[in-house]
Structures are given as C-alpha cells and as structure tokens.
Backbone as XML, in Angstrom:
<?xml version="1.0"?>
<chain id="A" units="angstrom">
  <residue number="1" name="MET">
    <atom name="N" x="51.229" y="-61.136" z="-2.678"/>
    <atom name="CA" x="51.369" y="-60.398" z="-3.909"/>
    <atom name="C" x="52.803" y="-59.884" z="-3.979"/>
  </residue>
  <residue number="2" name="LYS">
    <atom name="N" x="53.409" y="-60.032" z="-5.125"/>
    <atom name="CA" x="54.811" y="-59.643" z="-5.300"/>
    <atom name="C" x="54.958" y="-58.129" z="-5.406"/>
  </residue>
  <residue number="3" name="ALA">
    <atom name="N" x="56.115" y="-57.667" z="-4.954"/>
    <atom name="CA" x="56.409" y="-56.231" z="-4.929"/>
    <atom name="C" x="56.270" y="-55.600" z="-6.309"/>
  </residue>
  <residue number="4" name="GLU">
    <atom name="N" x="56.795" y="-56.271" z="-7.326"/>
    <atom name="CA" x="56.741" y="-55.692" z="-8.675"/>
    <atom name="C" x="55.319" y="-55.621" z="-9.212"/>
  </residue>
  <residue number="5" name="GLU">
    <atom name="N" x="54.444" y="-56.513" z="-8.757"/>
    <atom name="CA" x="53.033" y="-56.459" z="-9.164"/>
    <atom name="C" x="52.370" y="-55.194" z="-8.616"/>
  </residue>
  <residue number="6" name="VAL">
    <atom name="N" x="52.648" y="-54.902" z="-7.364"/>
    <atom name="CA" x="52.062" y="-53.726" z="-6.721"/>
    <atom name="C" x="52.517" y="-52.464" z="-7.452"/>
  </residue>
  <residue number="7" name="LYS">
    <atom name="N" x="53.798" y="-52.371" z="-7.735"/>
    <atom name="CA" x="54.326" y="-51.201" z="-8.440"/>
    <atom name="C" x="53.698" y="-51.076" z="-9.828"/>
  </residue>
  <residue number="8" name="ARG">
    <atom name="N" x="53.585" y="-52.189" z="-10.539"/>
    <atom name="CA" x="53.005" y="-52.171" z="-11.881"/>
    <atom name="C" x="51.558" y="-51.688" z="-11.840"/>
  </residue>
  <residue number="9" name="ILE">
    <atom name="N" x="50.797" y="-52.156" z="-10.857"/>
    <atom name="CA" x="49.392" y="-51.750" z="-10.726"/>
    <atom name="C" x="49.308" y="-50.257" z="-10.409"/>
  </residue>
  <residue number="10" name="ARG">
    <atom name="N" x="50.161" y="-49.789" z="-9.505"/>
    <atom name="CA" x="50.163" y="-48.352" z="-9.165"/>
    <atom name="C" x="50.472" y="-47.525" z="-10.409"/>
  </residue>
  <residue number="11" name="GLU">
    <atom name="N" x="51.454" y="-47.970" z="-11.170"/>
    <atom name="CA" x="51.816" y="-47.241" z="-12.390"/>
    <atom name="C" x="50.715" y="-47.327" z="-13.443"/>
  </residue>
  <residue number="12" name="LYS">
    <atom name="N" x="50.039" y="-48.473" z="-13.521"/>
    <atom name="CA" x="48.909" y="-48.628" z="-14.449"/>
    <atom name="C" x="47.841" y="-47.588" z="-14.153"/>
  </residue>
  <residue number="13" name="LEU">
    <atom name="N" x="47.641" y="-47.330" z="-12.870"/>
    <atom name="CA" x="46.625" y="-46.363" z="-12.454"/>
    <atom name="C" x="47.114" y="-44.922" z="-12.574"/>
  </residue>
  <residue number="14" name="GLY">
    <atom name="N" x="48.412" y="-44.754" z="-12.819"/>
    <atom name="CA" x="48.963" y="-43.407" z="-12.940"/>
    <atom name="C" x="48.968" y="-42.662" z="-11.619"/>
  </residue>
  <residue number="15" name="MET">
    <atom name="N" x="49.178" y="-43.396" z="-10.532"/>
    <atom name="CA" x="49.109" y="-42.793" z="-9.201"/>
    <atom name="C" x="50.503" y="-42.618" z="-8.607"/>
  </residue>
  <residue number="16" name="THR">
    <atom name="N" x="50.633" y="-41.579" z="-7.793"/>
    <atom name="CA" x="51.847" y="-41.411" z="-7.008"/>
    <atom name="C" x="51.785" y="-42.396" z="-5.842"/>
  </residue>
  <residue number="17" name="ARG">
    <atom name="N" x="52.887" y="-42.543" z="-5.152"/>
    <atom name="CA" x="52.874" y="-43.423" z="-3.976"/>
    <atom name="C" x="51.948" y="-42.870" z="-2.896"/>
  </residue>
  <residue number="18" name="GLU">
    <atom name="N" x="51.880" y="-41.565" z="-2.787"/>
    <atom name="CA" x="50.983" y="-40.961" z="-1.790"/>
    <atom name="C" x="49.528" y="-41.263" z="-2.108"/>
  </residue>
  <residue number="19" name="GLU">
    <atom name="N" x="49.146" y="-41.094" z="-3.376"/>
    <atom name="CA" x="47.770" y="-41.374" z="-3.798"/>
    <atom name="C" x="47.439" y="-42.849" z="-3.613"/>
  </residue>
  <residue number="20" name="PHE">
    <atom name="N" x="48.386" y="-43.694" z="-3.952"/>
    <atom name="CA" x="48.189" y="-45.136" z="-3.828"/>
    <atom name="C" x="48.053" y="-45.543" z="-2.366"/>
  </residue>
  <residue number="21" name="ALA">
    <atom name="N" x="48.855" y="-44.934" z="-1.508"/>
    <atom name="CA" x="48.761" y="-45.204" z="-0.065"/>
    <atom name="C" x="47.360" y="-44.885" z="0.438"/>
  </residue>
  <residue number="22" name="ASP">
    <atom name="N" x="46.822" y="-43.768" z="-0.019"/>
    <atom name="CA" x="45.468" y="-43.373" z="0.374"/>
    <atom name="C" x="44.443" y="-44.381" z="-0.137"/>
  </residue>
  <residue number="23" name="LEU">
    <atom name="N" x="44.617" y="-44.840" z="-1.377"/>
    <atom name="CA" x="43.681" y="-45.807" z="-1.963"/>
    <atom name="C" x="43.611" y="-47.091" z="-1.159"/>
  </residue>
  <residue number="24" name="VAL">
    <atom name="N" x="44.761" y="-47.624" z="-0.762"/>
    <atom name="CA" x="44.776" y="-48.916" z="-0.078"/>
    <atom name="C" x="44.882" y="-48.770" z="1.440"/>
  </residue>
  <residue number="25" name="CYS">
    <atom name="N" x="44.576" y="-47.556" z="1.914"/>
    <atom name="CA" x="44.494" y="-47.267" z="3.350"/>
    <atom name="C" x="45.810" y="-47.532" z="4.099"/>
  </residue>
  <residue number="26" name="LEU">
    <atom name="N" x="46.901" y="-47.109" z="3.485"/>
    <atom name="CA" x="48.189" y="-47.152" z="4.170"/>
    <atom name="C" x="48.498" y="-45.750" z="4.667"/>
  </residue>
  <residue number="27" name="SER">
    <atom name="N" x="49.327" y="-45.666" z="5.668"/>
    <atom name="CA" x="49.542" y="-44.375" z="6.310"/>
    <atom name="C" x="50.424" y="-43.421" z="5.506"/>
  </residue>
  <residue number="28" name="THR">
    <atom name="N" x="51.424" y="-43.932" z="4.803"/>
    <atom name="CA" x="52.368" y="-43.015" z="4.166"/>
    <atom name="C" x="52.940" y="-43.550" z="2.869"/>
  </residue>
  <residue number="29" name="TYR">
    <atom name="N" x="53.618" y="-42.645" z="2.193"/>
    <atom name="CA" x="54.411" y="-42.943" z="1.003"/>
    <atom name="C" x="55.393" y="-44.065" z="1.310"/>
  </residue>
  <residue number="30" name="ASN">
    <atom name="N" x="56.022" y="-44.009" z="2.497"/>
    <atom name="CA" x="57.024" y="-45.010" z="2.874"/>
    <atom name="C" x="56.428" y="-46.411" z="2.943"/>
  </residue>
  <residue number="31" name="SER">
    <atom name="N" x="55.185" y="-46.526" z="3.352"/>
    <atom name="CA" x="54.536" y="-47.841" z="3.406"/>
    <atom name="C" x="54.458" y="-48.450" z="2.018"/>
  </residue>
  <residue number="32" name="VAL">
    <atom name="N" x="54.086" y="-47.644" z="1.035"/>
    <atom name="CA" x="54.005" y="-48.130" z="-0.351"/>
    <atom name="C" x="55.403" y="-48.468" z="-0.848"/>
  </residue>
  <residue number="33" name="MET">
    <atom name="N" x="56.369" y="-47.610" z="-0.562"/>
    <atom name="CA" x="57.737" y="-47.862" z="-0.984"/>
    <atom name="C" x="58.240" y="-49.181" z="-0.395"/>
  </residue>
  <residue number="34" name="ASN">
    <atom name="N" x="57.928" y="-49.439" z="0.868"/>
    <atom name="CA" x="58.352" y="-50.693" z="1.505"/>
    <atom name="C" x="57.705" y="-51.909" z="0.850"/>
  </residue>
  <residue number="35" name="ILE">
    <atom name="N" x="56.469" y="-51.781" z="0.411"/>
    <atom name="CA" x="55.809" y="-52.886" z="-0.289"/>
    <atom name="C" x="56.444" y="-53.074" z="-1.660"/>
  </residue>
  <residue number="36" name="GLU">
    <atom name="N" x="56.675" y="-51.986" z="-2.360"/>
    <atom name="CA" x="57.232" y="-52.072" z="-3.712"/>
    <atom name="C" x="58.673" y="-52.566" z="-3.733"/>
  </residue>
  <residue number="37" name="THR">
    <atom name="N" x="59.369" y="-52.437" z="-2.635"/>
    <atom name="CA" x="60.749" y="-52.928" z="-2.574"/>
    <atom name="C" x="60.854" y="-54.279" z="-1.869"/>
  </residue>
  <residue number="38" name="GLY">
    <atom name="N" x="59.720" y="-54.809" z="-1.420"/>
    <atom name="CA" x="59.706" y="-56.140" z="-0.828"/>
    <atom name="C" x="59.992" y="-56.204" z="0.657"/>
  </residue>
  <residue number="39" name="PHE">
    <atom name="N" x="60.084" y="-55.062" z="1.334"/>
    <atom name="CA" x="60.330" y="-55.052" z="2.779"/>
    <atom name="C" x="59.063" y="-55.284" z="3.583"/>
  </residue>
  <residue number="40" name="ARG">
    <atom name="N" x="57.924" y="-55.114" z="2.940"/>
    <atom name="CA" x="56.637" y="-55.274" z="3.607"/>
    <atom name="C" x="55.688" y="-55.962" z="2.630"/>
  </residue>
  <residue number="41" name="ASN">
    <atom name="N" x="54.735" y="-56.707" z="3.139"/>
    <atom name="CA" x="53.741" y="-57.362" z="2.289"/>
    <atom name="C" x="52.396" y="-56.653" z="2.405"/>
  </residue>
  <residue number="42" name="THR">
    <atom name="N" x="51.586" y="-56.839" z="1.379"/>
    <atom name="CA" x="50.220" y="-56.317" z="1.447"/>
    <atom name="C" x="49.390" y="-57.256" z="2.311"/>
  </residue>
  <residue number="43" name="GLY">
    <atom name="N" x="48.313" y="-56.735" z="2.845"/>
    <atom name="CA" x="47.362" y="-57.589" z="3.546"/>
    <atom name="C" x="46.550" y="-58.380" z="2.526"/>
  </residue>
  <residue number="44" name="LYS">
    <atom name="N" x="45.852" y="-59.390" z="2.987"/>
    <atom name="CA" x="45.069" y="-60.235" z="2.075"/>
    <atom name="C" x="43.974" y="-59.458" z="1.348"/>
  </residue>
  <residue number="45" name="LEU">
    <atom name="N" x="43.264" y="-58.603" z="2.071"/>
    <atom name="CA" x="42.192" y="-57.828" z="1.453"/>
    <atom name="C" x="42.756" y="-56.855" z="0.415"/>
  </residue>
  <residue number="46" name="THR">
    <atom name="N" x="43.857" y="-56.206" z="0.744"/>
    <atom name="CA" x="44.499" y="-55.294" z="-0.200"/>
    <atom name="C" x="44.943" y="-56.042" z="-1.447"/>
  </residue>
  <residue number="47" name="ALA">
    <atom name="N" x="45.521" y="-57.217" z="-1.272"/>
    <atom name="CA" x="45.965" y="-58.019" z="-2.423"/>
    <atom name="C" x="44.777" y="-58.383" z="-3.312"/>
  </residue>
  <residue number="48" name="LYS">
    <atom name="N" x="43.654" y="-58.754" z="-2.706"/>
    <atom name="CA" x="42.454" y="-59.095" z="-3.492"/>
    <atom name="C" x="41.948" y="-57.884" z="-4.266"/>
  </residue>
  <residue number="49" name="LEU">
    <atom name="N" x="41.913" y="-56.729" z="-3.598"/>
    <atom name="CA" x="41.470" y="-55.499" z="-4.257"/>
    <atom name="C" x="42.387" y="-55.171" z="-5.435"/>
  </residue>
  <residue number="50" name="LEU">
    <atom name="N" x="43.688" y="-55.259" z="-5.217"/>
    <atom name="CA" x="44.636" y="-54.927" z="-6.282"/>
    <atom name="C" x="44.559" y="-55.920" z="-7.434"/>
  </residue>
  <residue number="51" name="ARG">
    <atom name="N" x="44.345" y="-57.186" z="-7.136"/>
    <atom name="CA" x="44.200" y="-58.176" z="-8.217"/>
    <atom name="C" x="42.943" y="-57.897" z="-9.035"/>
  </residue>
  <residue number="52" name="TYR">
    <atom name="N" x="41.878" y="-57.489" z="-8.364"/>
    <atom name="CA" x="40.653" y="-57.135" z="-9.093"/>
    <atom name="C" x="40.908" y="-55.919" z="-9.979"/>
  </residue>
  <residue number="53" name="ILE">
    <atom name="N" x="41.515" y="-54.894" z="-9.420"/>
    <atom name="CA" x="41.820" y="-53.694" z="-10.198"/>
    <atom name="C" x="42.703" y="-54.056" z="-11.392"/>
  </residue>
  <residue number="54" name="ASP">
    <atom name="N" x="43.671" y="-54.920" z="-11.160"/>
    <atom name="CA" x="44.591" y="-55.306" z="-12.236"/>
    <atom name="C" x="43.885" y="-56.086" z="-13.344"/>
  </residue>
  <residue number="55" name="SER">
    <atom name="N" x="42.804" y="-56.771" z="-13.009"/>
    <atom name="CA" x="42.077" y="-57.562" z="-14.014"/>
    <atom name="C" x="41.275" y="-56.673" z="-14.973"/>
  </residue>
  <residue number="56" name="LEU">
    <atom name="N" x="41.066" y="-55.425" z="-14.572"/>
    <atom name="CA" x="40.293" y="-54.495" z="-15.398"/>
    <atom name="C" x="41.184" y="-53.815" z="-16.421"/>
  </residue>
  <residue number="57" name="PRO">
    <atom name="N" x="40.615" y="-53.461" z="-17.577"/>
    <atom name="CA" x="41.374" y="-52.626" z="-18.507"/>
    <atom name="C" x="41.715" y="-51.301" z="-17.815"/>
  </residue>
  <residue number="58" name="LYS">
    <atom name="N" x="42.779" y="-50.664" z="-18.250"/>
    <atom name="CA" x="43.288" y="-49.454" z="-17.585"/>
    <atom name="C" x="42.202" y="-48.406" z="-17.342"/>
  </residue>
  <residue number="59" name="THR">
    <atom name="N" x="41.410" y="-48.093" z="-18.355"/>
    <atom name="CA" x="40.393" y="-47.049" z="-18.208"/>
    <atom name="C" x="39.349" y="-47.440" z="-17.170"/>
  </residue>
  <residue number="60" name="LYS">
    <atom name="N" x="38.902" y="-48.683" z="-17.222"/>
    <atom name="CA" x="37.903" y="-49.143" z="-16.252"/>
    <atom name="C" x="38.487" y="-49.167" z="-14.846"/>
  </residue>
  <residue number="61" name="ALA">
    <atom name="N" x="39.762" y="-49.526" z="-14.732"/>
    <atom name="CA" x="40.417" y="-49.542" z="-13.423"/>
    <atom name="C" x="40.468" y="-48.134" z="-12.847"/>
  </residue>
  <residue number="62" name="GLN">
    <atom name="N" x="40.791" y="-47.159" z="-13.684"/>
    <atom name="CA" x="40.850" y="-45.779" z="-13.220"/>
    <atom name="C" x="39.467" y="-45.274" z="-12.809"/>
  </residue>
  <residue number="63" name="ILE">
    <atom name="N" x="38.448" y="-45.640" z="-13.550"/>
    <atom name="CA" x="37.078" y="-45.253" z="-13.203"/>
    <atom name="C" x="36.667" y="-45.896" z="-11.877"/>
  </residue>
  <residue number="64" name="PHE">
    <atom name="N" x="37.012" y="-47.164" z="-11.697"/>
    <atom name="CA" x="36.712" y="-47.875" z="-10.450"/>
    <atom name="C" x="37.363" y="-47.167" z="-9.262"/>
  </residue>
  <residue number="65" name="VAL">
    <atom name="N" x="38.621" y="-46.781" z="-9.414"/>
    <atom name="CA" x="39.336" y="-46.095" z="-8.334"/>
    <atom name="C" x="38.701" y="-44.734" z="-8.053"/>
  </residue>
  <residue number="66" name="GLU">
    <atom name="N" x="38.332" y="-44.009" z="-9.102"/>
    <atom name="CA" x="37.648" y="-42.722" z="-8.906"/>
    <atom name="C" x="36.357" y="-42.918" z="-8.134"/>
  </residue>
  <residue number="67" name="GLU">
    <atom name="N" x="35.639" y="-43.964" z="-8.459"/>
    <atom name="CA" x="34.383" y="-44.277" z="-7.771"/>
    <atom name="C" x="34.636" y="-44.597" z="-6.302"/>
  </residue>
  <residue number="68" name="LEU">
    <atom name="N" x="35.673" y="-45.370" z="-6.023"/>
    <atom name="CA" x="36.037" y="-45.669" z="-4.630"/>
    <atom name="C" x="36.339" y="-44.383" z="-3.869"/>
  </residue>
  <residue number="69" name="ASN">
    <atom name="N" x="37.085" y="-43.502" z="-4.499"/>
    <atom name="CA" x="37.462" y="-42.246" z="-3.838"/>
    <atom name="C" x="36.255" y="-41.345" z="-3.608"/>
  </residue>
  <residue number="70" name="ARG">
    <atom name="N" x="35.265" y="-41.420" z="-4.465"/>
    <atom name="CA" x="34.063" y="-40.612" z="-4.310"/>
    <atom name="C" x="33.244" y="-41.028" z="-3.091"/>
  </residue>
  <residue number="71" name="HIS">
    <atom name="N" x="33.323" y="-42.297" z="-2.735"/>
    <atom name="CA" x="32.525" y="-42.821" z="-1.620"/>
    <atom name="C" x="33.308" y="-42.882" z="-0.324"/>
  </residue>
  <residue number="72" name="GLU">
    <atom name="N" x="34.424" y="-42.197" z="-0.287"/>
    <atom name="CA" x="35.261" y="-42.185" z="0.896"/>
    <atom name="C" x="34.546" y="-41.465" z="2.028"/>
  </residue>
  <residue number="73" name="THR">
    <atom name="N" x="34.737" y="-41.947" z="3.242"/>
    <atom name="CA" x="34.099" y="-41.299" z="4.392"/>
    <atom name="C" x="35.058" y="-40.426" z="5.132"/>
  </residue>
</chain>
C-alpha cells in the first residue's frame, strides 16, 4: 500500500497519527509518520483492513472504526 494512500485514509477518518497508530496496532505516532513518508510499509493484514475501510463511504468507515474501538481488549 502506498504511503499517500495511508495518509488519505487516515485523513478520511479524521484521525490524528496517534489515533491511527492505535487503530492499526502500531506503537507510536512515529510509526504512522514513517509509513506516510514511505520509510516503512504496512503489513499485509493492515493493508487489507485499510483497503476495506477505504472502500466504505466516509460515514460508514467512521462507524466501522468506532465499532472496532468499542471491542478493543
């Protein structure tokens, strides 16, 4: 998944890098920044999740993310 795609999806969701890191189970803001600048790649599962989220209309994507966060352990 390309760096600009990840950034666009994060912005579509209206999330900060910290919130996005938590969503995709990354440790820090810097991890997201490294992906968005192309220094690091997403894992395959993360890329699939983000592509699914991106396929949803913005409102549905935000609801899906809220639902994911509600079931966090």
